[in-house]
VEXVO-423750 format. One record per residue (C-alpha): residue in one letter; z, x negated, y. Coordinates in steps of 0.5 Angstrom, whole numbers, plus 2048, in hexadecimal, padded with zeros to 3 digits. Each point is the difference from the previous one (the first is absolute). Layout:
aZXY...
% end
This chain:
x800800800x7FE7FE807x8077FF804x800800808x7FC7FB803x8027FB805x7FB800807x7FB7FE7FDx7FB804805x8007FA806x7F97FD7FFx7FE808800x804801807x7FC7F9802x7F98027FFx801807804x801802807x8048077FFx7FE802808x7F98007FEx8008027F9x8028067FCx8027FD7FAx8088007FEx8047FB802x8048037F9x8067FC7FCx8007FE7F8x8028077FDx8058017FAx7FF8017F9x7FE8087FEx7FC8037FAx7F97FE801x7FD7FA801x7FA802806x7FA7FD801x7F9801804x7FA7FD802x7FD801807x7F97FF801x8007FB806x7FB800806x8017FA803x7FC7F9801x7FC8027F9x8028067FCx8057FF7FAx8058037FDx8087FF801x8048017F9x807800801x8068017FAx806802802x8067FB7FDx8067FD802x800805807x7FA7FF802x7F98007FFx7FC7FA7FDx7F97FF802x7FA7FE7FFx7F9800804x7FB8027FBx7F97FD802x7FB8057FCx8048057FFx8048027F8x7FB8017FBx8028047FAx7FB7FB7FCx8047FB7FBx7FB7FB802x800800807x8057FB802x801802808x8037FB805x807802802x8037FC806x808801801x802801807x807801803x8058067FDx7FF806804x806805801x8008077FBx7FF804805x7F97FD801x7FD8047FAx800806804x7FC7FD806x7F8801802x7FE800806x7FD7FA805x8037F9801x7FD7FE807x7FC7FA801x8007FA800x8078007FFx8027FE7F8x7FB8057FBx7FE803805x7FB8067FEx8018077FCx8048017FAx8008067FBx8048027FBx7FB7FF7F9x8058027FAx8088007FFx8058017FBx8047FC7FBx7FF7FA7FDx8047FD7FAx8017F97FDx7FE7FE7F9x8077FB801x804805805x8067FA7FEx7FC7FA802x7FC803806x8027F9804x7FF7FC7FBx7F98017FFx7FF800807x8017FA801x7FD7FE7F9x7FA802803x7FE8077FCx803806800x7FD8067FBx801807802x7FD807800x800805806x800808800x7FC802807x7FB806801x7F97FA800x8037FA7FCx8048007F9x8027FC7FBx8017F97FEx7FE7FA805x8037F9801x8007FC806x7FF7F87FEx8017FB805x7FB7FB801x8017F87FFx7FE7FC806x7FA7FC800x8007F97FEx808801800x800801808x805805803x7FD805804x803803806x7FF8077FBx8018027F9x7F98037FEx8028067FAx7FB8047FBx8018067FFx7FD8037F9x8008067FDx8028017F9x7FC8027FAx803807800x7FE807800x800801807x7FB7F9800x7F8802803x7FD7FA7FCx7F97FF806x802806804x8077FC804x7FD801806x800807800x807802802x7FF7FD806x7FA805802x805806802x8007FF807x806804802x8077FE801x8058037FAx805802806x7FB804806x7FA8017FDx7FD7FB805x7FA7FA800x8027FA803x7FA803807x805805801x8077FE7FFx7FD7FA805x7FE806805x8068027FFx7FF8077FDx8058047FDx8028007F9x7FB8047FCx8058037FAx7FC8057FDx7FC7FA7FDx8047FC7FEx8038007F9x8077FF801x8068007FAx8067FB800x7FF7FA7FCx8018007F8x8047FC7FCx7FC7FB7FCx8047FE7FAx8078017FEx8017F8801x801802808x8057FD804x802807804x7FF7FF807x7FE805805x7F9801802x7FD802807x802807802x7FA805800x800804807x8018087FFx7F9801801x7FD7FB7FDx8068037F9x7FE807801x7F87FE7FDx7FE8037FAx7FB7FC7FDx7FA8037FDx8007FC7FAx8067FA7FDx7FD7FC7FBx8058017F9x8057FC7FDx7FD7FD7F9x8047FE7FAx8017F97FDx7FF8017F8x8067FD7FCx8018007F9x807802802x803804804x8067FC805x808802800x805800804x803804806x7FA7FE804x7FB8047FEx7FE8087FFx7FB8027FAx7FC807801x7FB8027F9x7F97FE801x7FC807801x7FA8007FCx7FB803806x7FC7FE806x8047FC806x7FF804806x8037FF808x802807802x7FF800808x802807804x800801807x800806805x8008047F9x7F97FD7FDx8017FC7FAx7FB7FA7FDx8017FC7FAx7FC7F97FFx8007FD7FAx8037F8800x7F97FE803x800805805x7FB8057FDx801806804x8028067F8x803805804x7FB8057FDx8017FE7F9x807802801x800806804x8078027FDx8037FA802x7FE800806x802808801x8077FF7FFx8007F9804x7FD803806x808804801x8037F9801x8027FC806x7FC7FB802x8017FA7FCx7FC7FB7FCx8028007F8x7FE7FC7FAx8008037F9x7FB8017FAx7FD8077FEx8018027FAx7FE8067FBx8058037FBx7FD8007F9x8038067FBx8087FD800x8007FE807x7FF7F9800x7FB7FC805x7F97FF7FCx7FA7FC802x7FB8037FCx803807803x7FE7FE805x7F97FE800x7FF8077FCx803804806x7FC7FC805x7FA8017FBx801808801x8018007F9x808801800x804804805x8077FC7FEx8057FF806x7FF7FB805x8067FC803x8017FB806x8067FC7FDx8037FD807x8037F9800x8007FD806x800802807x7FC7FC806x801804806x804806802x7FB802806x8057FD805x8017F97FDx7FD7FB7FBx8047FF7FBx7FC7FA7FDx8077FB802x8058047FDx8037FF7F9x7FD8037FAx8068047FFx800803807x7F9802801x8028037F8x805804804x7FD803805x7FA8017FCx8058057FBx801804807x7F9801802x7FE8027FAx8028087FDx8067FF7FBx7FC8047FBx7F97FE801x7FB8037FAx7FA7FC803x8037FB804x8067FC7FDx8047FA802x8017FB7FBx8067FE7FEx8037F97FEx8057FD7FAx8047FA802x8027FE7F9x7FD7FA7FDx7F9800800x7FF7FF7F9x8048067FFx7FC804804x7FA7FD7FDx8028017F9x801808802x7FA800803x7FC7FD7FAx8048067FBx7FD805805x7F97FE800x8007FD806x7FB7FC803x8057FA802x8057FF806x8007FD807x8067FD803x8017FF807x8057FC803x804805805x8027FC806x7F87FE801x7FC803806x7F98027FEx7FB7FB800x7F98017FEx7FC7FC7FBx8037FD7FAx8067FD802x8077FE7FCx804807802x7FC8047FBx7FF7FF7F8x7FD8057FAx8017FE7F9x7FD8057FBx8008037F9x7FA7FE7FFx7F97FC802x7FC805805x7FC7FD805x7F9801803x7FA7FE7FDx7F8801802x7FB8037FBx7FA7FB7FFx7FE8057F9x8018047FCx7FE8037F8x7FE8077FDx8048037FBx8018057FCx803805806x7FB7FD805x8047FA802x8027FB7FBx8037FA805x8007FD807x7FF7F8801x8047FE805x8027FA804x8037FE808x7FD7FB805x8017FA800x7FD7FA805x7FB805801x7FF8017F9x8018077FCx8047FC7F9x8008047FBx8078037FDx7FF8047FBx7FE8077FCx803807802x8008047FAx805806800x802805805x7FA804801x8008077FFx7F98047FFx802803808x8007F8802x7FB7FE7FCx7FB806803x8027FE806x7FF7F8800x7FB7FF7FCx7FA803805x8047FD806x7FF7F87FBx7F98027FEx7FE800808x8037FA800x7FA7FC7FBx7FE7F9801x7FC7FC7FBx8047F9801x8088007FEx804800806x8057FA7FDx8037FA800x8027FF7F9x7FD8037F9x8038057FCx8008017F9x7FA8057FEx7FB802806x7FB8047FBx803806802x8017FF807x7FE803806x8017FB807x801804806x8017FE807x8077FE802x802806805x8058047FBx8087FD800x8048037FAx8088007FFx8007FD7FAx8077FF7FBx8017FC7FCx8057FB7FAx7FE7FA802x7FB7F97FFx7FD7FE7FBx7FF7F97FFx7F9800802x803804807x7FD8067FEx804807802x8048027F9x8018087FFx7FD802806x800807802x7FB804805x805803804x7FB803806x7FC7FD806x8037FD806x7FC802807x8057FE804x7FE7FA7FFx7FA7FB801x7FC7FD7FAx8007FA804x8087FE801x8018017F9x8037F97FEx8027FD7F9x8078037FFx8067FB802x8047FD7FAx807803802x8057FC803x8057FD7FBx806802803x8077FC7FEx8038027FBx808800800x8007FB7FAx7FB7FA7FDx7FB8057FEx7FA802804x7FD807800x7F87FF7FDx7FA802805x7FE8077FFx7FA7FF7FBx8037FA7FDx7FF8007F8x8047FC7FCx8057FE805x8057FE7FCx7FD7FB7FDx8037FA800x7FC7FA803x8067FB801x8058007FBx8087FE802x8027F9800x8077FD802x7FE801808x7FC806800x7FF8077FDx7FC8047FDx7F9801804x7FB806800x7FA801802x803806804x8047F9803x7F97FD801x7FD805804x807800804x7FF7F9802x7F9801802x801805804x8067FC803x7FC7FA802x7F9804800x7FF7FD809x8027F97FDx7FC8007FAx7FA803803x8007FB805x7FD7FB7FBx7FC8047FBx7FD806803x7F9800802x7FF7F97FBx7FD8007F8x8068017FCx8027FD7F9x8068047FDx8057FE7F9x8018067FEx8068017FBx7FF8077FDx8067FF7FAx8037FC805x8017F9801x8027FE7F8x7FA8047FEx7F87FE800x7FF7FE808x7F8800801x7FE7FD807x7FA804802x7FB7FE806x7FB806801x800807801x8008057FAx7FD8067FEx804806802x8067FD804x803802806x7FB802806x8067FD804x7FD7F97FDx7F97FF803x7FC7FC7FCx7FD7F9804x7F97FE7FEx7FF7F8802x7FA7FD801x7FE7FC7FAx8058037FCx7FE8067F9x806804800x803803807x8087FD802x805805802x804801807x805804803x801802807x806804801x8078027FCx7FD8057FCx7FC7FB7FDx8067FB7FFx8038087FDx7FA7FF7FBx8017F97FFx8088027FDx7FD8067FCx7FC7FA7FCx8067FB7FFx7FC7FC805x8067FB800x7FD7FA803x7FA801806x7FC7F9801x7FB801806x7FB7FC803x8007FB805x7FB803803x7FE808803x7FC8057FCx7FC800806x7FE7F9800x8027FD7FAx7FD7FA801x8047FE806x8067FD7FEx805803805x8077FC7FDx8017FA7FCx8058017F9x8037F97FEx8048017FAx8067F97FFx8008017F8x8067FC7FDx8007FC7F9x8058037FBx8087FC802x7FD7FE807x806803805x7FE805805x8027FC806x7FA7FC7FFx7FB805800x804802807x7FF7F9802x7F98017FEx7FF806804x8037FD805x7FC7FA801x7F98057FFx803804805x8007FA806x7F97FE7FDx7FD807801x803800807x7FE7FA802x7F98017FFx801807805x8028057FBx8068057FEx8018007F9x8068057FEx8057FF7F9x8018057FBx8038007F9x7FD8037FBx8058027FBx7FF7FA7FCx8017FA800x7FB7FE805x7FF801808x7FA801803x7FE7FE808x7FC805802x7FB7FF807x7FD806804x7F97FE802x7FC803806x7FA8037FFx7F97FB801x7FE800808x7F88007FDx7FD8027FBx7FF7FA7FBx8087FF800x8037FB7FBx8008067F9x8047FF7FAx7FC7F97FEx8027FC806x8088047FFx8007FE7F9x7FE7F8802x804800806x8088037FBx7FD7FB7FBx7FF7FA806x807802801x8048007FAx7FC7F97FFx8037FD806x8078027FDx7FE7FD7FAx7FD7FA802x8077FE805x8058027F9x7FC8007FAx8077FF7FCx802808804x7F8804800x7FB8017FBx7F9803802x7FE8007F9x8028067FCx8007FE7F9x8078007FDx8017F97FFx7FE7FD807x806805802x8067FD7FDx806800805x7FB801805x7FE806804x7FA803800x7FD801807x7FC8067FEx7F9801804x7FC8047FBx802806804x7FC7FF806x7F98037FCx7FD807801x8018037FAx8087FC800x807805801x8067FE801x807805800x800805805x8077FF805x8058057FEx7FC8017FAx8058017FAx8007FA7FAx7FE8027F8x8077FC7FFx8078027FEx805803805x7F9802804x8007FA805x7FB801807x7FC7FB803x803801806x7FE7FC807x8057FC802x8017FC807x8007F8801x807800801x8028037F9x7FD7FA7FDx8057FC7FEx8047FE7FAx8038077FDx7FA804801x7FF8047FAx7F88017FFx8028077FBx806801805x7FD806803x7FF8077FBx7FE806800x8078047FEx8037FC807x7FA802804x8018077FEx806800803x8037FF808x7FC7FF806x7FA7FE800x7FF7F8800x7FE7FC806x7F77FD7FFx8017F9802x7F9801800x7FE806806x7FD7FB804x7FB7FD7FAx7FA804802x8017FD807x8007F97FEx7F97FF7FDx7FD7FA801x7F97FD7FFx7FE7FD7FAx7FA7FD803x8057FC805x8057FE7FAx7FA7FD7FCx7FD7FC806x8077FD800x8027FF7F9x7F97FC7FEx8027FC806x8077FE7FDx7FD7FF7FA
% end
């Protein structure tokens, strides 16, 4: 928690003449309930955007020259400036020229922010890397500020940072600047020109809800208060808050649990006796639910979040019944289950806690409404509520933090746990059966291509079949739309991938296809292009050493690592949990590269096999990579879902190439493996690694150390891409690595050898340069090893390369517990050096 700050606003005041400017003089503020942020569009000497984060009683500030981007590929320069007072967060107007900052200031965005590590914000700012989440009207999701190193080690008069969007559901790759197209103030509805002219606020055009909470980790400090006019303005539509899928629900007093309703998510807006119902993407579906709209018209002005459902004969929400009602085939009762109140017609409630919003919602709704119903919640342990929901044959439960504000998008404060797998899939083909429809062939979009995910052969009534076949026939095409080939296609009619099916399923096969899939109905509220592969549910910490398996994993209890004197039994589910927790770390060194696997389908004591090439029927989350000159394709993964697919096939070791799949002929790292002969003490390996480090640094390269989980140690060197075509390739990289090792062997032939033969290695350390070749691989950083105790190949700092270091000292069981360890390779990519320059230097040294 930030405390009341000392007065560090003197630099701010010294730069301003408050007799001329209307900027607030301000004073350090005290900690409140939420941390505020604001982005001000500032038309001074040149247009820029000022990012301000509340911390320590002031607004920490950066001038973002080109404005924030929602594209993770964009790295925006952010120049650190003086701290500003908290009341600057509501400043909008003109600073007179030629005063400091002279020009027009507009409130572009505002809301609340949450540091990912709230206990160490001051440390992270001093260190130069701050990760955080924004919950504003225009900027949402994760961001990181990274301080740039001064050029040439010189001291600079200002601190330059980079503002980068994290890869999350709020990111918009390729469209990062679209958010900057909004011309009006988030508070007054005015353009920069209107503010400069002194025109009055246009509150009718301003969508100005109070800031929303970003995550459960947010320290609590007060956000800027909206004016009465701003608070009264009721938005036309609010982007809904979404749930994060988890394997098991959270427990504890901080959480409330609701039954997951089997229907369509709708937002109900009532104003002046008129009700409007919109889907989660903002489509107006009022005409499709006339009974709900009619009942809601009697309510006071409000914006209510809820779910529309049809009740079956037993009074339970049923999605197929809802489909039948909307198609006119049934007259079952429709009900709107209301679970959140976003606006009460007078106040924007999104900044209030969930409990406060639900209490106000209960008072707003009729006590025993037949059409409009209040969705009750349960404070009991999440596991118990889920078990009850499954016994009632419900879809699952939604768990929400009771003290959290409403935050649009997918965050940490709402989760969902399911009784059975159920998701949307795109229909890409069908087969005919005795009743007209035999099966649907479905998939989901991945990297712009439709990945095939299996057949859906049940769940069709005669009436459903009669409705679906004509719609599918109109979409017929000659070629298959899928990436990946179904086992049998002779009876398939391919169709344009435009229809979305809701499918219940019992899990996934080893090949990554749906198991026991059953059709539930068409989803007309979700466009086909928005359907992505279902995410693996995130494992939640178990109270004991036992880890719950991801949804759909087969044989999760299969033992991969037997117990040892120091380590417990580790199963396939444990491997999946490790991959999920360390996904970001592993993917930094594996994603986008040709990849080989060591698989242990029967555990490490059973038959191990090394897989280099893609196999027919493998999960579509593991992509095939064709490499020039190679007859068989290799494998590649790009994300955490791909890692989960590798856990499904018991891939216990990951061995990537030293180049990206898109440029396999261009090495971007070198790996030197120091492999000692039997009986050589490990301290000699440490000495050899330090000597190799010094030699490489003298050549202008930046080496990094990694223990292998075995008896050796790796020295890894990041390489910058060649500045022109025809740069050093694999032959040159291998020759360079061989020459460096040969020089060490020449200077100490009794200690080192570059000869692979065992008789030459007696009493020496083998300097293995052979991993630096086009088709060669090396164990990945953070990869498990197929060795007793489940050790991990772990990056280490050079300060750790000293006597007492255990090369197999980091194990999965320990890494699954406690705080995430620091990453000693955080600046690995930024340290990339020129192989060409190093080659020239080593040639002179030889």
